[in-house]
N, C-alpha and C positions, 0 to 999 in steps of 0.2 A: 613516468607516464608512458613513454614510448615502449619501454621494456615490459610493461605489465600485460599479461595475457588478455587478448581481445576477443576470444571466442572465434566464431566463424564469420562475424560481420554480416549477418543476414540482412540487417537493416540497410547497410550500404548497398547490398545487392538489390534491395527493393528500391532504394533511391535511384540507382542506375536504371532500373526498369521504368520508373516514373519519368526520368529524363528522356527516355525513348518512347514515351507515350503509351507504356504498357502497364498493366496491373499484375502480370505474371513475371516471375524472375526470368532473367535472360539465359540462365543456365538450362541447357537442353537435357532432358532425362535420357538415360542410356537405353538402347534398344532392348536390352534384357528386361528392364523395368516395364517398358511399354508392352511387352509380350506376356506379362504375368496375368493369370486369370483373376487373381485377387491381390493386387499390390499392397493392400493394407494388412495382409497376413505376414507377420514378422518372419515366420519360417520360410515362406516363399521368397522373401527378399534376401535370404541368406546367401552371402557371396557376391551380391550385386552392389555396385557403387550407386549411391543416391544421396540426396540432401536430407540428413536426419531431421526429423521433427518438423518438416515443412508439410504443407497441404499439397496433395497431388490430385488434380482434377482434370479430366479430359486431356491428358498428356502434357500438362504444364505444372510447374511448381509455383505455389503461392505461400504467403505467410498468413497464418490465422490470427496473429496478434494485430493490434490496432496500427493503422498506417501513419499516424501523425509524426512519430520519430523519423520516418523515412522522408516525409515532407520537409521536416526541419533539416535533414541531411541534404536535400536538394538545395534549399535556400543557403545553407552555410557553404556548401561546395561551390555554388555559383559566385560567392564572394571570395572565398579563399583558394579556389581551384585545387582543393585537396579533398581526398575521401574522408568521410566521417565514420569513425570506428564505433563499435559497440562500447568500448571503453570510454571514449570521449563523450558519448551520449549519456552513459550511466553517471559519469562524473558531473556533467552539466546538470542533470536532473537532481542529483544528490545535493549539489550546491543550492539549487532552486528550492528544494524541500526545506533544507535547513534555514534558508533566508526567509521564506514566507512563514514558516512556523514561528521564527523569532519575531518577525514584524507583527504577526497576528497576536502573539502573547504580549508584545509591547503595547499594542493598541488597547487590548483588554485590561492590562495592568494600569494604564494611564486613565482609562475611563472609570474603572470601578475601584481604583485605589487599593489594589491588592498589596499585601506586605511584600517588601522587596525580596525577602528570602523565598517566597512562593514563586515569584517571577523568575529569579535567577536559577532556582532549582529546575524549573520547567525548561528554561533555555538550554542549560547544559545537557539535560536528559534528552531533549528533542534533537540536539545536534550531534550527540555521540551516544549511540546505543547499539546493542548487538544486531538487531535486524537491519539497521541502516549500514553499519560497518560491514556486515556479512555480505551485502550486495556488492560492496566495493571489492571484496576479495574474489568475486567471481562475476566480472562484468560481461555477461553474455547477452544474447538476444532476449532471453527470458527476462533478465533483470532490466533491460531497457524498457520493456513494456510496463513492468511493475513500478519502477521508480518514476517513469514518465507520467503514468496515471496519477501517482501520489503527488507529484510536483504540481500538475494542473489542478488536482483536487484541493491542495493547500492554498494555491493561488486563488482558487474560487472562494474558499472560506475566508481568506484575507479580504478579498474584494466585497464579499457578502456582508461582513461585519461593518466595513466602512460605508456600504450603501445604505444601511438602515440605522446607523448609530445616532442619527439626529432626526427630529420630526420631518425635516425637509429631505425627501429621498434624493439620493445622488444617482442620477440616471447613468452617468459614465461608469460608476462602479457596478451598477446593475448589469450593464452590458459586459463588463469585464468578468463579473462573476458567472454569468450565464455562458459566455464564451469559454471560460476556463473549465467549467463543469462539462460542457459539451466535448471539449478537447480531451478531458480526462477519460470520458467514455470511449472516445475514438482512439485512445492510446491503449487503454486497458479495458478490454471488452467486459470483464467481470464487474466493472464499475457502472455499467449501463443501468441496472435496476436502481442504484443509488442516485444516479443522475436524474432519472424520472421522478424519484421521490423528492429530490432537492428542487426540481423545477416546480412541482406542485406546491412546495413550501414557499418558494419565492412568489409565485402567483398569488397565493392566499395572503401572504404578508403584505404585498402591494395593495391588494383589495382592502384589507383591514386598515392599513395606514391611510387610505383615502376615504375613510368613513363608510366603507362598503358601497361606494357609488362608482358604478362602472365607467361613467363618462370622465370622472376625475382620474380613474385608474388607467385609462387607455394608453397614455404616453409611456408610463413606466412599464405596463404590461407588454407593450410593443418592444421596448428596449430589452426586456427579458426574453421575449419569444423569438425575435429574429435571429440572434446568434445560435440559439439551440436548433432552430429550424434549419439554418444554413448547414450546421454540422450534421444534423440528421439526414438531410437530403444527400449530402456528400457520401455518408456511410451507406445509405440505401442504394445509391448508384454503384458504389464501389463493390458492394456485395453482389449485386445483380450482374455486373460486368464479369465477375470472377466465377460465380457459382450458379448463375441463372435464377437466383432467388434473392429478394431484397432482405430476407431475414436469415440467410445462411452466412456464417462467418468462417466456415471451413474447418472448424475444430474436429468434426467427424471424419474429415478426409486426411488427417495427419498420418505421416509415415513414422510411427513411433513404436514403442514396445508394450510392456504389460499394463501401462497406465491407460491404454485404449482397449477395453474389453470387446468381445465379438458383438455384443448387444450394446449399442451406444447409450441406451437409457441407463445402463449400469455405471456410467461415469458420475452420476449423482444419485445418492440414495440415503435414506434415513438410517440405514444400517451402519453408515460410516461415522455417525455423530459421536458415539462414545469413544472410539479410538482417536478420532480427531480432537475431541475435547481434551482427552488426556495429553496428547502430544503438544497441543498449542497452549495449554494452561498449566498442566501439572508435571510434564516430563522434565526431570532434572538434567542439567548438563553433567558432564563427567569431570570429577575432581581427581587431581593427580598431585603427588608430592614434588614432581619435577616441573620446571618451567615449560609451558606457560600456566600450569596449575589448573586451568579451566578450559575445557574443550567441548565441542558439540560433535559427537561421533556419528557415523552412519548407523542407522537403526537396524538392529538385528532381531531375529525372532525371540531370542532369550531376554530381550530388554523390555518385554511387555509384562505388566502385572498379571498374576494368575487369573484374576477375575475378569479380564478383558478378553473376549473371544474375537479373533480377527475374522471379519466377514469375507465371503468369497469376492474375489477381484480386487480387494483393497490393496493399494500399493504404498508401502511405507518405508522403503529402504533409505530414503534421503535424510540428511541430518536435520534435526529440529529439536527445540527445547521449549519448555513452557514459559510463557511471558511473565509469570509470577516470579520466576527465578532469574531470568535474564534482564528484565526491566523491573527491578524491585520498587521503583517509584509507583508503578501501577498497583502493585500489591499493597503498599501502604495506603494509597488512596482508597482501595477497596475495604481495608480495615476501618478507616475513618467513616466510610459510607455505611458499613455495618453498624458502627456506633451511632451514627445519625439516625438510622432506621430504628435501632433499639430505643433510643430516647423518644422517638416519634411514637412508637407503639405503646410505650409506657406512659404516654401523656405528658412527658417532660418538655416536649416541644409541640408547636403548632405549625401547620403548613402556612407559609406566608401568603397573604392575600396579594393577588396580582391585579394591579390597576391597568388601565388602558395605556398609560404613558410612563409608568414608573420604570426605574432601573431594573427591578425584578422581572418585569414583563419583557424588557429588551433582552436581557441575558437568558431568560427562560426559553424564548422561542429559538434563539440561536443555539442554545444547549440542546434543545429538542431536535433541531436539524442535524447537528453533528452526531448526536446519540442515535438518531434514526439511521443515518449513514453507516455508523459503526455496526449496528445490529444487523442491517442488511448484509454487509460484507462478512460479518462473523457467521451468519447463517449459510452464506455461499461457501465459506471455508469448510465448515463442519460437515456438509453433505457431499463434499467433493471426494473423488476416489483416491486422491493422493494428498499426503501431508509433506510439507517442506518448509525450511526456514524462510525461504524467499517469499512464500505466500503469507507468512505472518506479518510481513510489512504492509499488507493491505489494511491492517487494523492498528498496528503499533503506534504510528504517529497520531492517529485520531485518539487513541486511548491516553497518550501522554498529554495532549492538549485538553481533553476532557477532565483528566485528573487535576490539572492546574486550575481549570475553571471551577471544579467542585471545591477544591481546597480553598481557593480565594473567596468563593461565594458563601461557603457554609462553615468557615473556620470558627466563627463566633458561637456556633451551635454545639459543636462537640469539644471545643476548648473554651471553657467558660470563665477562666481566670488567668492571671498572668503566668502562673506556674504551668498550667496546662498548655498555654500558647507557646511557652519556651520549650516544653517537651516536644510539642508538635513541630516547632521550627527545627529543633535539633534532629529529630527523626527524618524530617523532609530533606534537610541538607545532607544527612548521612546516606539516605537511599538514592539521592540524586548523584552523589559522588560514586556510590557503588554501581549505579547504572552506567556511568561513564567508564569506571574501572573495568567492569565486565566487558564493555564494548572494546576497549583497547586490548585486553588480555585475549579474548576469543578472536579478535582481529589478527593476532599473530599467526594463527593457524588457518582460520577461516574455513572455506569449503575444500580447498585443494592445496593448502599449505604453501601458498604463493610466496609468502615472506621468506620461507626457508629456500624455496626454489630460486627466487630472484636475488637474494642477498644472503647466502649461507654463512659467510664469515661473520656478519653482524648478528645473525640469529644465534650462532654458537657462542659468540661473545656474551650475549644476554643469558644463554643457557648456563655458561660457566659462572657468570656473575651471581646468578641466583641459585647456585648449588645444584644444577642439573646433573 
């Protein structure tokens, strides 16, 4: 752990700034940077020392990522008297994601009596998969924000399920769910649209659960509103203190390269949808005869299909592979979903009626909230100027959990006899194991081949053992 590369520890720099009562980093920009006419022009910064990919505004460095990991760094450091590294934060959040994913799946499995093989397949796939392992192989400040946001998001979904799993609403879990979702947005800014959506879902669900009577709903609505309002007020103040605007997060002021075009509006565009869809869904990993057999290389121009035309400004060089290949459990769930819709269209199935208090209603609204969150994040991904494996993690955990819920809820519709159920179970277990295997194999190289760099003797032992 101590030897594993920790990036530049930007979040510890922000923690130190918070300890001094500042929102800007304590590192002073060089006089050469301050004298530039346009410091955001990469060519003008050539030969000048500066903090890469930070926000630069009115002569100060800031981080455009959410501040909550730095707040955690302050709290941990006050107890341990030691700095909190990017590596430590990534590892902490990864453990949190795995834990809350398993706890959520366990609660759903117990309440709705899913087959054990559905549950355990989901457990191993959610705890060991390529997007998750990939972030561990490059634990930098980017990854801190991404895994931190997902950790709080899964904590929120875990608490949300517990808050509404019985007719008597649990206000404590409502508070925890709202606070977790708020912290998710304050850690990973990209999650803010999903947080707004989830807040609306929570408020409506509370209203419906109380017979649509506002006076009965007020206590639970207050429990949901206050944590979100507290986090929102903090973020509005934090933005204003840094950039003189409550709605400015600093992304437009970053000191970076080609991923920030001259016109900031070009960072998001419908023109990026097709190449991003290909990269995130269909782009295959690289196969090799030598160990570790499966890798995700940096994308080059000749690695695009002839029918995809790269739009202007699109930045695509970072490693990425399609989720259908690297998380095959999701691919199998989509195949079963296609069969379900085929049976539905042919009239072999009917849409189940949803009563006010039935199990189908309870899991349906929960599935709706998670699916809505996934669709929002997927839309943000496909219109963004850049594609990268780390961004895929914004949707991969949600997709795995949704796959488990679908498999457990609708197994009886597309597997209608014992033989079909056994085939479905065999395939589910197989793709779960393949998901884990792919995670381990690609984890050997990861983004920067850290396993080889940190332990070359063991790496070459494995290479020799497997005939490399």
